[in-house]
N, CA, C and O atoms as a MOPAC input file, in Angstrom:
PM7 MOZYME 1SCF
protein

 N     80.06600 1    85.09900 1    92.13100 1
 C     80.00100 1    86.20500 1    91.19600 1
 C     81.20400 1    87.11400 1    91.41600 1
 O     81.54000 1    87.43700 1    92.55600 1
 N     81.84800 1    87.52400 1    90.33800 1
 C     83.00800 1    88.40300 1    90.42400 1
 C     82.57400 1    89.81200 1    90.81900 1
 O     81.49100 1    90.27600 1    90.46400 1
 N     83.46100 1    90.47700 1    91.57100 1
 C     83.18800 1    91.82000 1    92.05400 1
 C     84.30100 1    92.77300 1    91.65700 1
 O     85.47100 1    92.39500 1    91.59200 1
 N     83.91800 1    94.01400 1    91.39400 1
 C     84.88100 1    95.06800 1    91.12800 1
 C     84.92800 1    95.97000 1    92.35700 1
 O     83.90000 1    96.39400 1    92.88500 1
 N     86.13700 1    96.24400 1    92.78600 1
 C     86.37400 1    97.17900 1    93.87700 1
 C     87.04100 1    98.40100 1    93.27200 1
 O     87.98700 1    98.27600 1    92.49500 1
 N     86.55500 1    99.57500 1    93.62400 1
 C     87.18300 1   100.80600 1    93.17400 1
 C     87.50900 1   101.64500 1    94.39700 1
 O     86.64400 1   101.92100 1    95.22800 1
 N     88.77300 1   102.04600 1    94.49600 1
 C     89.22400 1   102.91500 1    95.57500 1
 C     89.81000 1   104.16700 1    94.93500 1
 O     90.69300 1   104.08100 1    94.08200 1
 N     89.32400 1   105.31000 1    95.34300 1
 C     89.83500 1   106.59700 1    94.87400 1
 C     90.23900 1   107.42300 1    96.08300 1
 O     89.64700 1   107.30100 1    97.15500 1
 N     91.24100 1   108.25600 1    95.90600 1
 C     91.67100 1   109.12200 1    96.99200 1
 C     92.31900 1   110.37700 1    96.44600 1
 O     92.75200 1   110.42200 1    95.29400 1
 N     92.37900 1   111.39400 1    97.28800 1
 C     93.07400 1   112.64200 1    97.00000 1
 C     94.48500 1   112.50200 1    97.56600 1
 O     94.67200 1   112.00800 1    98.67800 1
 N     95.46400 1   112.93600 1    96.79600 1
 C     96.84600 1   112.88900 1    97.25200 1
 C     97.19800 1   114.26400 1    97.81800 1
 O     97.24000 1   115.26000 1    97.09600 1
 N     97.44900 1   114.29000 1    99.12500 1
 C     97.76800 1   115.55600 1    99.78900 1
 C     99.24300 1   115.90200 1    99.65900 1
 O     99.61800 1   117.07400 1    99.67200 1
 N    100.07500 1   114.87500 1    99.53300 1
 C    101.51500 1   115.11000 1    99.46800 1
 C    102.12700 1   114.18700 1    98.42600 1
 O    102.24600 1   112.98200 1    98.64500 1
 N    102.51400 1   114.76300 1    97.29000 1
 C    103.19500 1   113.97600 1    96.26500 1
 C    104.66200 1   113.90100 1    96.66100 1
 O    105.42100 1   114.85600 1    96.49600 1
 N    105.03300 1   112.77100 1    97.17500 1
 C    106.41400 1   112.61700 1    97.61700 1
 C    107.00200 1   111.36000 1    97.00600 1
 O    106.27200 1   110.43000 1    96.66300 1
 N    108.31300 1   111.33000 1    96.87100 1
 C    108.94500 1   110.08700 1    96.40500 1
 C    108.63400 1   108.92400 1    97.34000 1
 O    108.53400 1   107.78000 1    96.89800 1
 N    108.48100 1   109.21100 1    98.62900 1
 C    108.19500 1   108.15800 1    99.60300 1
 C    106.83600 1   107.51400 1    99.34900 1
 O    106.67900 1   106.30700 1    99.53000 1
 N    105.85400 1   108.31200 1    98.93100 1
 C    104.53000 1   107.75200 1    98.63800 1
 C    104.60900 1   106.79400 1    97.45900 1
 O    104.07300 1   105.68700 1    97.52100 1
 N    105.27300 1   107.21300 1    96.38600 1
 C    105.41200 1   106.34300 1    95.22300 1
 C    106.22200 1   105.09600 1    95.58400 1
 O    105.90900 1   104.00000 1    95.11700 1
 N    107.24600 1   105.25200 1    96.40200 1
 C    108.04000 1   104.10400 1    96.83000 1
 C    107.20100 1   103.13000 1    97.65100 1
 O    107.36800 1   101.91500 1    97.53800 1
 N    106.30100 1   103.65900 1    98.47400 1
 C    105.41100 1   102.78500 1    99.25300 1
 C    104.52200 1   101.98000 1    98.31000 1
 O    104.31000 1   100.78700 1    98.52500 1
 N    104.00000 1   102.62900 1    97.26200 1
 C    103.18600 1   101.90800 1    96.27800 1
 C    104.02400 1   100.84800 1    95.56400 1
 O    103.55000 1    99.73700 1    95.32300 1
 N    105.25500 1   101.18800 1    95.22800 1
 C    106.13400 1   100.22100 1    94.56700 1
 C    106.42700 1    99.02700 1    95.46400 1
 O    106.52600 1    97.90100 1    94.97700 1
 N    106.56600 1    99.25300 1    96.75700 1
 C    106.84800 1    98.15000 1    97.68600 1
 C    105.68800 1    97.16200 1    97.76900 1
 O    105.90900 1    95.95700 1    97.88500 1
 N    104.44600 1    97.66800 1    97.70900 1
 C    103.29800 1    96.76700 1    97.83900 1
 C    102.84300 1    96.18800 1    96.49900 1
 O    102.10800 1    95.20100 1    96.47800 1
 N    103.26600 1    96.78500 1    95.38200 1
 C    102.81000 1    96.33000 1    94.05500 1
 C    103.02600 1    94.83300 1    93.81100 1
 O    102.14500 1    94.19600 1    93.23300 1
 N    104.15200 1    94.23800 1    94.22300 1
 C    104.32500 1    92.79700 1    93.98700 1
 C    103.26400 1    91.92200 1    94.66500 1
 O    103.03000 1    90.79200 1    94.23500 1
 N    102.63700 1    92.42300 1    95.69800 1
 C    101.58900 1    91.64800 1    96.36300 1
 C    100.38000 1    91.45200 1    95.45200 1
 O     99.59100 1    90.53000 1    95.66000 1
 N    100.22700 1    92.31900 1    94.43600 1
 C     99.10900 1    92.24600 1    93.50200 1
 C     99.42500 1    91.39000 1    92.27800 1
 O     98.53100 1    91.08600 1    91.48800 1
 N    100.67200 1    91.00500 1    92.11800 1
 C    101.09500 1    90.22200 1    90.95400 1
 C    100.63700 1    88.76600 1    91.10000 1
 O    100.32500 1    88.31700 1    92.20300 1
 N    100.59800 1    88.03600 1    89.98400 1
 C    100.29600 1    86.59400 1    90.09600 1
 C    101.25500 1    85.95700 1    91.10000 1
 O    102.46200 1    86.19900 1    91.07500 1
 N    100.69100 1    85.14600 1    91.97400 1
 C    101.48600 1    84.53800 1    93.02300 1
 C    101.60700 1    85.40300 1    94.26500 1
 O    102.21900 1    84.99400 1    95.25200 1
 N    101.02200 1    86.61000 1    94.22300 1
 C    101.02100 1    87.48400 1    95.39400 1
 C    100.08200 1    86.94500 1    96.45300 1
 O     99.47100 1    85.89100 1    96.27800 1
 N     99.97000 1    87.66500 1    97.54200 1
 C     99.22000 1    87.13200 1    98.68900 1
 C     97.80300 1    87.69400 1    98.83700 1
 O     97.19700 1    87.56100 1    99.90000 1
 N     97.27200 1    88.31800 1    97.78800 1
 C     95.92200 1    88.86600 1    97.88800 1
 C     94.93900 1    87.84500 1    97.32000 1
 O     94.81800 1    87.66500 1    96.10800 1
 N     94.25400 1    87.19300 1    98.23300 1
 C     93.34700 1    86.09600 1    97.88900 1
 C     92.21000 1    86.57000 1    96.98500 1
 O     91.56300 1    87.58200 1    97.25400 1
 N     91.98100 1    85.81400 1    95.90700 1
 C     90.85100 1    86.06600 1    95.03000 1
 C     91.03600 1    87.20000 1    94.04300 1
 O     90.13100 1    87.46900 1    93.25200 1
 N     92.18800 1    87.88200 1    94.05900 1
 C     92.42000 1    88.99800 1    93.14400 1
 C     92.79400 1    88.47900 1    91.76800 1
 O     93.71700 1    87.67700 1    91.62800 1
 N     92.07200 1    88.94100 1    90.75000 1
 C     92.38500 1    88.57800 1    89.36400 1
 C     93.34300 1    89.59700 1    88.75100 1
 O     94.30200 1    89.22200 1    88.07600 1
 N     93.08500 1    90.89500 1    88.98600 1
 C     93.96100 1    91.95700 1    88.50300 1
 C     93.65400 1    93.27000 1    89.21100 1
 O     92.61200 1    93.44400 1    89.84400 1
 N     94.61600 1    94.19000 1    89.07300 1
 C     94.44400 1    95.54800 1    89.59700 1
 C     94.96400 1    96.52100 1    88.55600 1
 O     95.99200 1    96.27800 1    87.92400 1
 N     94.25400 1    97.62000 1    88.38000 1
 C     94.71100 1    98.73200 1    87.55900 1
 C     94.99000 1    99.89200 1    88.51700 1
 O     94.12200 1   100.29900 1    89.28900 1
 N     96.20300 1   100.40800 1    88.45400 1
 C     96.61300 1   101.54100 1    89.29200 1
 C     96.21600 1   102.83400 1    88.58000 1
 O     96.43400 1   102.97200 1    87.37600 1
 N     95.63800 1   103.77300 1    89.31500 1
 C     95.17100 1   105.03900 1    88.74400 1
 C     95.94200 1   106.22000 1    89.33700 1
 O     96.23600 1   106.24000 1    90.53200 1
 N     96.26200 1   107.19100 1    88.50100 1
 C     96.91000 1   108.40500 1    88.96800 1
 C     96.54200 1   109.54100 1    88.01100 1
 O     96.66100 1   109.40100 1    86.79400 1
 N     96.10000 1   110.65800 1    88.56900 1
 C     95.81700 1   111.84600 1    87.77900 1
 C     96.59000 1   112.99300 1    88.42000 1
 O     96.15700 1   113.57400 1    89.41600 1
 N     97.72900 1   113.30500 1    87.83700 1
 C     98.59500 1   114.31700 1    88.43600 1
 C     98.00300 1   115.71800 1    88.36200 1
 O     98.33900 1   116.56900 1    89.18400 1
 N     97.12500 1   115.97400 1    87.38900 1
 C     96.56900 1   117.33100 1    87.25800 1
 C     95.63400 1   117.69600 1    88.40400 1
 O     95.50400 1   118.87300 1    88.74000 1
 N     94.98100 1   116.70100 1    89.01000 1
 C     94.11700 1   117.02600 1    90.15600 1
 C     94.51600 1   116.28600 1    91.43400 1
 O     93.75300 1   116.23600 1    92.39900 1
 N     95.71300 1   115.71800 1    91.42600 1
 C     96.26500 1   115.04400 1    92.61500 1
 C     95.34500 1   113.95700 1    93.16200 1
 O     95.09800 1   113.88800 1    94.36600 1
 N     94.83900 1   113.10700 1    92.26500 1
 C     94.03100 1   111.98100 1    92.70100 1
 C     94.68100 1   110.68500 1    92.23800 1
 O     95.48300 1   110.66800 1    91.30500 1
 N     94.32200 1   109.62000 1    92.90300 1
 C     94.81700 1   108.30400 1    92.54100 1
 C     93.86200 1   107.24900 1    93.05000 1
 O     92.81600 1   107.55700 1    93.62300 1
 N     94.23400 1   106.00300 1    92.83400 1
 C     93.41100 1   104.90700 1    93.31100 1
 C     93.67300 1   103.65200 1    92.53400 1
 O     94.74100 1   103.46100 1    91.95400 1
 N     92.66500 1   102.79000 1    92.53500 1
 C     92.79600 1   101.52400 1    91.83300 1
 C     91.45200 1   100.91200 1    91.53100 1
 O     90.45500 1   101.17800 1    92.20200 1
 N     91.45000 1   100.08200 1    90.50100 1
 C     90.28800 1    99.27900 1    90.14800 1
 C     90.74400 1    97.83300 1    90.19900 1
 O     91.76400 1    97.47900 1    89.60700 1
 N     90.00000 1    96.99900 1    90.89900 1
 C     90.39000 1    95.63000 1    91.18100 1
 C     89.28200 1    94.67600 1    90.74100 1
 O     88.09900 1    94.98800 1    90.87700 1
 N     89.66100 1    93.53400 1    90.22200 1
 C     88.69300 1    92.47900 1    89.94100 1
 C     88.96900 1    91.33000 1    90.89300 1
 O     90.06900 1    90.77900 1    90.92000 1
 N     87.94900 1    90.97300 1    91.68100 1
 C     88.04200 1    89.86700 1    92.62700 1
 C     87.11200 1    88.74000 1    92.21000 1
 O     86.08400 1    88.97100 1    91.57400 1
 N     87.47900 1    87.53400 1    92.56900 1
 C     86.68600 1    86.34300 1    92.27400 1
 C     85.32100 1    86.35400 1    92.94700 1
 O     84.34200 1    85.87200 1    92.37800 1
 N     85.25400 1    86.90700 1    94.16500 1
 C     83.99900 1    86.83300 1    94.91900 1
 C     83.97400 1    87.89400 1    96.01900 1
 O     84.98300 1    88.53700 1    96.30900 1
 N     82.81000 1    88.05800 1    96.61500 1
 C     82.61500 1    89.05900 1    97.66200 1
 C     83.44900 1    88.75600 1    98.90400 1
 O     83.94100 1    89.67800 1    99.55500 1
 N     83.61200 1    87.47700 1    99.24000 1
 C     84.41900 1    87.12000 1   100.41300 1
 C     85.85100 1    87.61700 1   100.25800 1
 O     86.44600 1    88.09600 1   101.22400 1
 N     86.40900 1    87.51100 1    99.06300 1
 C     87.77700 1    87.99300 1    98.82300 1
 C     87.85700 1    89.51000 1    98.93900 1
 O     88.82900 1    90.04400 1    99.47200 1
 N     86.83300 1    90.20600 1    98.43900 1
 C     86.78400 1    91.66800 1    98.58000 1
 C     86.75800 1    92.03200 1   100.05900 1
 O     87.51500 1    92.89500 1   100.50300 1
 N     85.89700 1    91.38200 1   100.81300 1
 C     85.77600 1    91.68000 1   102.24100 1
 C     87.10300 1    91.45900 1   102.96400 1
 O     87.50800 1    92.27100 1   103.79600 1
 N     87.77700 1    90.35300 1   102.63900 1
 C     89.06900 1    90.06100 1   103.26400 1
 C     90.09300 1    91.14500 1   102.92200 1
 O     90.85000 1    91.58700 1   103.78600 1
 N     90.11200 1    91.56400 1   101.66800 1
 C     91.03700 1    92.61300 1   101.25000 1
 C     90.74900 1    93.92500 1   101.97000 1
 O     91.67500 1    94.61700 1   102.39500 1
 N     89.48500 1    94.26800 1   102.10700 1
 C     89.12200 1    95.52400 1   102.76500 1
 C     89.52300 1    95.55100 1   104.23900 1
 O     89.60800 1    96.62200 1   104.84000 1
 N     89.77000 1    94.37700 1   104.82100 1
 C     90.24400 1    94.29100 1   106.20800 1
 C     91.76300 1    94.11900 1   106.28800 1
 O     92.30800 1    93.95900 1   107.38000 1
 N     92.44100 1    94.15100 1   105.15700 1
 C     93.87900 1    93.86700 1   105.10200 1
 C     94.72200 1    95.04400 1   105.58600 1
 O     94.24000 1    96.16800 1   105.72700 1
 N     95.99600 1    94.74800 1   105.83600 1
 C     96.92100 1    95.78300 1   106.27100 1
 C     97.15500 1    96.83000 1   105.18100 1
 O     97.42200 1    97.99000 1   105.49500 1
 N     97.06100 1    96.44400 1   103.91200 1
 C     97.26000 1    97.41500 1   102.83100 1
 C     96.16900 1    98.48200 1   102.87600 1
 O     96.46400 1    99.67400 1   102.79700 1
 N     94.92300 1    98.06300 1   103.00000 1
 C     93.82000 1    99.03100 1   103.03100 1
 C     93.89400 1    99.86300 1   104.31000 1
 O     93.60400 1   101.06000 1   104.28600 1
 N     94.27300 1    99.25200 1   105.41000 1
 C     94.44200 1   100.01500 1   106.65200 1
 C     95.52400 1   101.07700 1   106.48400 1
 O     95.38900 1   102.18800 1   106.99700 1
 N     96.60800 1   100.73600 1   105.76000 1
 C     97.68300 1   101.68800 1   105.50300 1
 C     97.16100 1   102.86800 1   104.67300 1
 O     97.45800 1   104.02400 1   104.97100 1
 N     96.38200 1   102.56300 1   103.63300 1
 C     95.81800 1   103.62000 1   102.79000 1
 C     94.92800 1   104.53800 1   103.62600 1
 O     95.03700 1   105.76200 1   103.54300 1
 N     94.04900 1   103.94200 1   104.42800 1
 C     93.11300 1   104.73600 1   105.22400 1
 C     93.80900 1   105.61200 1   106.25400 1
 O     93.30300 1   106.68100 1   106.59500 1
 N     94.96100 1   105.17800 1   106.75600 1
 C     95.64200 1   105.93300 1   107.80900 1
 C     96.77800 1   106.81100 1   107.29300 1
 O     97.40600 1   107.51800 1   108.08100 1
 N     97.05300 1   106.78400 1   106.02200 1
 C     98.17000 1   107.55500 1   105.47300 1
 C     97.90400 1   109.05600 1   105.56100 1
 O     96.86100 1   109.52600 1   105.10800 1
 N     98.84100 1   109.81400 1   106.14200 1
 C     98.67300 1   111.26500 1   106.18700 1
 C     98.82300 1   111.91800 1   104.80700 1
 O     98.46900 1   113.08400 1   104.63000 1
 N     99.34600 1   111.17200 1   103.83500 1
 C     99.52600 1   111.70900 1   102.48200 1
 C     98.26500 1   111.59900 1   101.63500 1
 O     98.21200 1   112.14900 1   100.53500 1
 N     97.23500 1   110.88600 1   102.14000 1
 C     96.01300 1   110.64500 1   101.36700 1
 C     94.79900 1   111.19000 1   102.11300 1
 O     94.78700 1   111.24900 1   103.34200 1
 N     93.77800 1   111.58800 1   101.35100 1
 C     92.53700 1   112.09900 1   101.95200 1
 C     91.35800 1   111.74000 1   101.06700 1
 O     91.53400 1   111.26500 1    99.94500 1
 N     90.16000 1   111.96800 1   101.57300 1
 C     88.91500 1   111.76500 1   100.82000 1
 C     88.88300 1   110.38900 1   100.15300 1
 O     88.63600 1   110.27900 1    98.95200 1
 N     89.12800 1   109.36800 1   100.92400 1
 C     89.17400 1   108.00400 1   100.40100 1
 C     87.75200 1   107.51100 1   100.16500 1
 O     86.91300 1   107.53200 1   101.06600 1
 N     87.49800 1   107.06800 1    98.94300 1
 C     86.18100 1   106.57900 1    98.53600 1
 C     86.33500 1   105.12700 1    98.10300 1
 O     87.11200 1   104.81900 1    97.19800 1
 N     85.59000 1   104.23500 1    98.75600 1
 C     85.66800 1   102.79800 1    98.46700 1
 C     84.29900 1   102.32100 1    98.01200 1
 O     83.29800 1   102.51700 1    98.70100 1
 N     84.26800 1   101.68700 1    96.83500 1
 C     83.00000 1   101.18700 1    96.28400 1
 C     83.18200 1    99.76500 1    95.77000 1
 O     84.19500 1    99.43600 1    95.15300 1
 N     82.19000 1    98.93500 1    96.03200 1
 C     82.18000 1    97.56000 1    95.53900 1
 C     80.95700 1    97.39800 1    94.64800 1
 O     79.85100 1    97.79900 1    95.01100 1
 N     81.17000 1    96.80600 1    93.47500 1
 C     80.06800 1    96.59600 1    92.53400 1
 C     80.11200 1    95.18000 1    91.99000 1
 O     81.17500 1    94.57100 1    91.87200 1
 N     78.93900 1    94.67300 1    91.66200 1
 C     78.85800 1    93.40300 1    90.94400 1
 C     79.03000 1    93.67600 1    89.45800 1
 O     78.67600 1    94.74800 1    88.96700 1
 N     79.56500 1    92.71600 1    88.76300 1
 C     79.73700 1    92.82100 1    87.31700 1
 C     78.48700 1    92.29300 1    86.63300 1
 O     77.89700 1    91.30700 1    87.07500 1
 N     78.09000 1    92.94600 1    85.56800 1
 C     77.01300 1    92.45100 1    84.71000 1
 C     77.72100 1    91.71400 1    83.56200 1
 O     78.09200 1    92.33600 1    82.56600 1
 N     77.90800 1    90.39200 1    83.69700 1
 C     78.75500 1    89.67400 1    82.74400 1
 C     78.26800 1    89.71800 1    81.30200 1
 O     79.07700 1    89.81800 1    80.38000 1
 N     76.97200 1    89.64500 1    81.09700 1
 C     76.44100 1    89.61900 1    79.72800 1
 C     76.82400 1    90.88700 1    78.96300 1
 O     77.23900 1    90.81500 1    77.80700 1
 N     76.68700 1    92.03400 1    79.60200 1
 C     77.01000 1    93.30500 1    78.94700 1
 C     78.52000 1    93.53500 1    78.88200 1
 O     79.03400 1    94.07300 1    77.90200 1
 N     79.21800 1    93.12400 1    79.93400 1
 C     80.67000 1    93.30900 1    79.96800 1
 C     81.35800 1    92.50200 1    78.87800 1
 O     82.34300 1    92.96300 1    78.30200 1
 N     80.86000 1    91.30800 1    78.58600 1
 C     81.44300 1    90.50200 1    77.50900 1
 C     81.24300 1    91.17200 1    76.15100 1
 O     82.12100 1    91.11300 1    75.29000 1
 N     80.09600 1    91.80500 1    75.96200 1
 C     79.83900 1    92.51300 1    74.69600 1
 C     80.85900 1    93.63900 1    74.50200 1
 O     81.33000 1    93.87100 1    73.38900 1
 N     81.19200 1    94.32600 1    75.57900 1
 C     82.12900 1    95.45200 1    75.48100 1
 C     83.57800 1    95.04000 1    75.74400 1
 O     84.44200 1    95.89100 1    75.95300 1
 N     83.83600 1    93.74600 1    75.73300 1
 C     85.17300 1    93.14800 1    75.85200 1
 C     85.85800 1    93.43100 1    77.19100 1
 O     87.08400 1    93.52300 1    77.24500 1
 N     85.10200 1    93.56600 1    78.24500 1
 C     85.69300 1    93.73400 1    79.56700 1
 C     86.46900 1    92.48700 1    79.96400 1
 O     85.99600 1    91.37400 1    79.73600 1
 N     87.64900 1    92.64900 1    80.55300 1
 C     88.52100 1    91.50800 1    80.86900 1
 C     88.10600 1    90.79200 1    82.15200 1
 O     88.78700 1    90.89600 1    83.17200 1
 N     87.00600 1    90.07700 1    82.10200 1
 C     86.50000 1    89.44800 1    83.31900 1
 C     86.65900 1    87.93300 1    83.35200 1
 O     86.31400 1    87.30200 1    84.35100 1
 N     87.17300 1    87.34000 1    82.28100 1
 C     87.33800 1    85.87300 1    82.27500 1
 C     88.68200 1    85.46100 1    82.79200 1
 O     88.98000 1    84.26800 1    82.85200 1

């Protein structure tokens, strides 16, 4: 069963270095990248309240678990530029998601 991972965080320091760090890791999320089981990622940023994060679609729970133990997530959790990190994993309800055209196939 496919899983959605949502990570949200508060940005304590908007710096060019933070955006550059995100740019450096972004290719890992592209097709052919090294994140096992990842179908896609949507990057989130709200400059008005200094929050950001991502929504990810994974093939299965094992892939989510592996990602949550990865160096990328460890970097996010330990970054002094980020705070209030919230990580949530949910199962997709495919029947309803298909009705609303969610990109899960």
